[in-house]
C-alpha positions in Angstrom: 15.2 2.7 -9.3 11.8 1.3 -9.9 9.2 1.5 -7.1 8.5 -1.9 -5.7 6.2 -3.0 -3.0 3.4 -5.5 -2.5 0.6 -3.0 -3.3 2.3 -2.0 -6.6 2.9 -5.6 -7.7 -0.8 -6.4 -6.9 -1.8 -3.3 -9.0 0.4 -4.4 -11.9 -1.0 -8.0 -11.7 -4.6 -6.6 -12.1 -3.6 -4.1 -14.8 -1.8 -6.8 -16.7 -4.6 -9.2 -16.4 -7.0 -6.7 -18.0 -4.7 -6.3 -21.0 -4.3 -10.1 -21.2 -8.1 -10.6 -21.3 -8.5 -7.9 -24.0 -5.9 -9.6 -26.1 -7.1 -13.2 -25.6 -10.7 -12.2 -26.3 -9.6 -10.2 -29.3 -11.4 -7.1 -28.1 -10.5 -4.2 -30.3 -13.4 -1.7 -29.9 -15.7 -0.2 -27.3 -18.0 -0.7 -25.7 -16.7 -4.2 -24.9 -19.1 -7.1 -24.5 -18.6 -8.4 -20.9 -20.6 -11.6 -21.8 -18.0 -12.4 -24.5 -15.3 -12.3 -21.8 -17.4 -14.5 -19.5 -18.1 -17.0 -22.2 -14.4 -17.2 -23.2 -13.5 -18.0 -19.6 -16.6 -20.2 -19.0 -18.0 -17.9 -16.3 -21.8 -17.7 -15.9 -23.4 -14.4 -15.3 -26.8 -14.4 -13.6 -29.0 -11.5 -12.7 -30.6 -11.7 -9.3 -34.1 -11.7 -11.0 -33.2 -15.1 -12.6 -31.2 -16.7 -9.8 -33.0 -19.9 -8.8 -31.4 -19.7 -5.3 -32.2 -16.0 -4.7 -34.5 -16.9 -1.8 -31.4 -18.2 0.0 -29.5 -14.9 -0.4 -29.2 -13.0 2.9 -30.5 -9.5 3.0 -27.0 -7.9 2.8 -26.4 -9.8 -0.5 -29.8 -8.8 -1.8 -29.1 -5.2 -1.0 -25.6 -5.3 -2.6 -24.5 -4.9 -6.2 -23.4 -8.5 -6.8 -20.9 -11.1 -6.0 -18.9 -14.0 -7.5 -18.8 -17.5 -6.2 -17.9 -21.1 -7.3 -20.5 -23.9 -7.3 -19.6 -27.4 -8.5 -16.4 -26.1 -10.1 -18.4 -23.4 -12.0 -17.5 -19.8 -11.5 -20.7 -17.7 -11.3 -21.3 -14.0 -11.1 -24.6 -12.8 -9.7 -25.5 -9.2 -10.1 -28.3 -7.0 -8.8 -30.5 -6.0 -11.7 -33.0 -4.2 -9.5 -32.7 -0.4 -9.0 -29.2 -0.3 -10.5 -28.1 1.8 -13.5 -26.6 0.0 -16.5 -23.3 1.7 -15.7 -23.3 0.3 -12.1 -24.3 -3.2 -13.4 -21.5 -3.1 -16.0 -18.9 -2.0 -13.4 -20.1 -4.7 -11.0 -19.8 -7.5 -13.6 -16.4 -6.2 -14.6 -15.3 -6.1 -11.0 -16.5 -9.6 -10.4 -14.8 -10.8 -13.6 -11.7 -9.4 -12.0 -12.1 -11.6 -8.9 -12.7 -14.6 -11.0 -9.8 -14.1 -13.5 -7.3 -12.9 -10.8 -7.9 -16.3 -9.1 -9.2 -14.7 -5.9 -10.8 -17.1 -3.3 -14.4 -17.5 -4.5 -15.2 -20.2 -1.9 -15.9 -17.6 0.8 -18.5 -15.3 -0.8 -17.6 -11.7 -0.2 -20.0 -8.9 -1.2 -20.2 -5.2 -0.7 -22.7 -2.5 -1.3 -21.4 0.3 -3.6 -22.8 2.8 -1.1 -21.2 1.3 2.0 -17.8 0.0 1.1 -15.3 -1.0 3.8 -13.2 1.8 5.1 -10.0 0.0 4.2 -10.4 -2.1 1.0 -8.6 -5.3 0.8 -5.9 -5.9 -1.8 -8.3 -8.2 -3.6 -11.0 -5.5 -3.8 -8.5 -3.0 -5.0 -7.3 -5.4 -7.6 -10.8 -6.1 -8.8 -11.5 -2.4 -9.1 -8.3 -1.8 -11.1 -9.2 -4.7 -13.4 -12.8 -3.3 -13.8 -11.5 0.2 -14.5 -8.9 -1.0 -17.0 -11.1 -3.5 -18.8 
């Protein structure tokens, strides 16, 4: 009998979305180009250093790895390009792509610092991590 519960179905949704994205974007080799995925789905990716509204970010956002939001119907991923490794930046962008493509609520901006995550991650955070890992 298959194992079924809410957490498993959420895991499957994130895993399946990662495969769907790879297929739709015709990605067949590594390393994959995250910008190609963002362009395909019309998602902007902006480093903090080029964000025109950076001065409006609160300190917790500035200290974090990045976040996704929606402004004027445009999905946007902001990522911290200061004092972060390229690997951390790539994972952050992939994680935020997960939020965008899994249709998580982007109206309420959520952010987290990779060093100080919440003790109990939400299903959406777990899904975004699964998507990022699998992508």
